[in-house]
C-alpha positions, 0 to 999 in steps of 0.5 A: 492837924498833928505835925501839919504846917498851915505853910505845908498845907497850902501847899498841899490844896491843889494838889489834893483837891482841897478848897480853902475855906471860903471866909478868912478864918474858916474851917475846913470841911469834913470831907476837907479833912478826910481828903487832907487826911489821906492825902498826908498818907500818900506823902509821907507813909507811902512816900508818894510824890504830889505828881504821884498822888496827882498821876497815879493815886487818882486816876485809879479812884485814890490811895485804897484803890491806888495800893491795892492796883500796885501793892496788892493790898488795902488801905488798912493792911497798910496801915495796920500791919506795914508801917511801923510802930511809931507810924501807927502811931500818928493822930492822923494815920490813926484817923483814917484807920477809924474811918476806914473801920467806922466805914467798914462797921456802916456797910457790914451794919446795911448789908446785914441790913440787907439780908433780913429784909 
């Protein structure tokens, strides 16, 4: 993870719902990395506090649902149209954008397949 120190990540565990690897020096699974990426976007790009994340984002169903409820826009639109170019070029932000695009493409292909069947 670029721009996140180990000590910062350790402070995030309880707030972001991250489960620490069992073995010392172990790796995080893909789902945990996704959680950390979204938590980073929420706290560093959207500038929510840990408390706001716990009390508002998680109960809303995640950052995308929270942004739709509070700001009337999707996480994808927020990241691609409403942040600075410097923030858009952040590797973690780019990772979240690509993940959303892949998920949308996957869902679209599923709808296309269902329409053919």
